[in-house]
N, C-alpha and C positions, 0 to 999 in steps of 0.2 A: 506495501499499498504505499504511495508516493505523498508526499507533501508539500503543498505548495505554500510557501513561507509569507507569501502574498494574502494568501487568502482572509476576511476581515475577521473578526475575534479569533481566532486559533493562535494560540503561541505555544514556546517549545516546550515546556510540562505538557500539556493538551495533547499536543502531537503525539509525544510519547507515551501517552496514555490509550491515546485510541490506536498508535499502529502497535503498544503490548495485549490489548484486548484481540487483536484481531489474528496477530502471530500468532502470541502463544497461551491466550487465555488465562493471564497470570491475574484473577480476580480484580478484575480495576471495572467499576462498569464508567459508560459514559453518564450516566443518571447521575450517579457519585463525581466524576468529573465537573457536574456542569449544574453540581448544586446550587440553588436559587440564595441568594441571600436575607438573609431577615434578622430584624432586629427583637422581635420577641419573643417570649419565652416559649421554649413550643409545650404543647399539654398534651393530654391522652389523646383527644380526641385528632388533634393536630398537631401532629408531629411526624417528623422524616428521621432518614436514616442519618441522612448525614446535611450540613447545614452548614454556616458560616457565622462567625462573631466579628463586630467591628471593635477593635480594643480601642482606647483613651486616644494612642495618636496613631489613628488612623489605621491600620494592620488590620488586612480581614484575616484572620483564623478557621483553618475549614478544619470539621471536627464530625467523627460519627457519631450516631446513639441508636444503639443497638438493644434490641431485648424488649421487655414489656416496660411499658413507660413505670409501673407504678414497683417495680424490683428495685431491690436494694442496691444502689451505685457504688460503681465499680470504674474507677479513675484511671489511664494509663498513660505515660508520657515516655516518648519512643528516645532511642540513644539517636550517635551519630552517624554516619549522615542520611538517617534511614526518615521514616516517618510514620504515622500512624498503622500502614499497610502491615509494619512488622509486628506487629501483636493479633496479624490477623488468627491466630490459631487459638490464641486466648479468649480473643473476642468471641469467635464462635461460638466455643464450649461453655463460656460462661453465660452468654446471653440465652444457650438452650439449658441452662440449666436455673434458669427464672431471676437470671441479674439483668441491672441494664446497666449497659457495660458502654464506655464514652472512652475515643482517643480523641487527640487532636495532632495535628499537623504542626510541628514549632517552627513560628517565624523565619521565613526565605527554608522553611523547607517544606516538600511536598506539592500542597495544593494551595499551601498558605500563600499570598503572597512574599512579598520581596523586598522591606524597608532598606535601606542602609545601615541604620543604627540598631541598636538595640539588644546586640546577641551577644547577651551578658547573662549570667544569671538572674541577677534582679530582675530584669525585664522579664526573662522567662517565667520566672514565680510569681510575675505580678500576671502578665497573661493566664497562666493558669488561673491564677485566683477570680479573676474577670470573668470568666469559661465557668467555674465555680459561682459565683453571683450571678451571671444570666441565667443558669440551668436551674437558680433557684437549689443544689442540692444538698441535700440534708444528711447526716453519716454515712458518707462518702469514705470507703477504701482508695487509698492512692498508690499506687506501684509505679516504681520507676526505673527503667531499663536503662543502665551503663548511666549515659549522660544525663539522662533522666530520672534517674537517681537523684541526681545534683539539684534536679526542679525538682523535685518533692521534698526533698531536704531543705534546698533554701524558702519556697514558702512555706512551708512551717513554722522556719525561723522566722519571717518575714511576715508572716499573717495567722499564725497558730492553728489553731484543730476546731475551732467551732464547727467545723463543716463536714471535720473528719473523725471519723470511728476506729480505723488499720491506718497502716502504711506498709508497705514493700518496698526493700532493693532489689534489684534484681538483675546480678553480673552490672551493680551500682560502682561509680567513681567515688565518693564520699568513702572517708572524711575528705582525702586532699593526694592525686593524681602525684604533683612534682615532688622531686625530694629535694628538701629543705634541709637547716640543721633543726628546726623540729620535728621533721619527717623526712627522716632519714633511709626511711624504707619506700620512699618514693622512684621514680624514675626521673632519670636527670635529663634536665631539659634539652639535651643534644635531640634525647627521641624525637620529643611532638617538632623541636626545630625541624627533623627531618621530613614531619608528616608536611609540616606548611612548604617546605623548599617542593616536598611532591604535587602537593594541589596546585602551586603556581605553575612545574612544570608540565604535569599533564596528569589532570585528577582522574580523568576518566580510566586512567591506567594504576592510576593508586588506587581508586574503589576496587578494582580486578584484584589486584595484589594483595590487598587487605582482607578481600573476600575468599578468594581462595587459597590463602594462606592461615595466617594465623587466628581470623574472627570465628570463623565453622573448625579451627585445628585440622583445616585438611591438608597441616603442611608437616603432618604427624608421622611418622611412618606405619605404612599398612592400613592410611585412612585411604579412604573411598571419596572420592571427591563428585561433591552432587554439582554440578553447571545450572541446572536450574537455583539453586539456591545463589551460585557466585553470581548468576544475571537477577537474580530480583535487588540482590544487594544491589549488584551496580545500577541499575534502574533508577529504584529510590535515589541515590545518591544523585545523579543526574537531574533529578528533579529540584534538586535545592538549588540555589542561588549561590554563584561563588564566592560570595563577599560572607554571606552565610556561616557556610561549611567554613571559611579561612578564619573569619573570628571568633566561630563556638572552639575551633582547637584551643585557643587559650582559655575560653571559658568551663570549660571539661577538666582540663589537667589545671589549672592555677588557682583558681577556688578554691579555698580551705572551708569546709563543713564542718569545724569543728562544733564551734556554736551551736549551728541550726541541730545536729544532731543530738546535741544536751538538750535541746528545748523538746523533741520528744515526749511526749503523755500520754500516748495511746499504743495497742498492743503493734507490735514490729515482727512480719518475715524478714529475716537476710538469706538470700539467697545466692551460690557463689560456686563458679565451680574450681577444683582446686588445678585443674591443667589451663587457667584463664590467661591465654599471653599477652592480651590487652592491657588488661586493670588487674595484676596480679592480685592474689586472695587475699595474702599479709598483709599489706599495705589498706585493702579494701574493704572487703567485708568482712574479715575477720576484728580490721580494728573498728570497722562500724559501728560491730555487736559489741564492744566493749563501753563505744560512747553511748548509746539507744541504753535508754532501761529499759529490762527485762524484755531485752530482741531475743527473737528465737533465728538460731543461727543454724540453716541448713546446707553443709558442704555435697554439691554432686562429684563424686571421685571420677579424676577423669576428662570431666564434662570441658569446654572449653567456653570462649568469652561468650559466644551466640548461641547461649544453649537455650535460648525461648524456642528455636527448632531444632536441636539435635538434640533435647532432653523435651520433647515441648510435651508434651504427654506426662512426663514426668511431672514439668512443672503448673502443667490446669490440675493435678490430682492437687499438686502440693498448695497450689494456690485457692482452691475448692474448700480442700478441709479446713486449713486459716481461716475462709471465710464466715465457713462455718461453725466455728471455734467458738 
């Protein structure tokens, strides 16, 4: 299927979505891609499966709203350089279990608009707060994967838990990824400088290298590469704005979430693979579990960073058990 870039009303991200839907059936519908913008709060009678929120600075945030309208709300924040589609397995499963499941594309990512600024954790958290306020969610369970875990932590640090019943950090970046005198177990700045260099030089190739290597653990001896997962990761990355993904590297690596984690006062699930090559477990999952009061840490032996896909069934079961506990 060819795309004429001069066709009115069709941008690069929309063309990618349409092409992928035709060529591979990757689960993105034209309806979701072209959902109408609304400023009203969805109700049980008038509520679409996907929608847009306009933030205070004019950024449009795309979100999905699946499952029964009266179900207990579960809100999912995605990783870099992905979007809400990366949570599809968990969204479908939990919605089928009767939960109302909401996931958004972070500003600059996926189907959200691409503003020049705001690609740092405070704004990410404020965008999330506006989404919860917009939908008037109460007793929500917030789960964040990787960078999304930082978003959830900063949300609780800045906005508290008045709308939150439970929290989950999945392969998440808190307390801090960067190695500093106060965080000797972190990764050196050269690691993140290398990612930034790859972004500038050829980000399309960078995303393929990450997906076919450490993200899913496909670089381990004997690992069977899923080309579908590699392509899926790459497509999500290429839907993002270049400025957004570049700035987000600093946000997810250098932000210190220590004080945010100390403010958690709700039951918290922490899941991390002990073969995570992207966000090492000792400086992340295990360290976070020591800072969050009464956190439940589940370690997946041999699991890579992208365990939302490689260990999808186990994670779905663990999330469900936690939500029902």
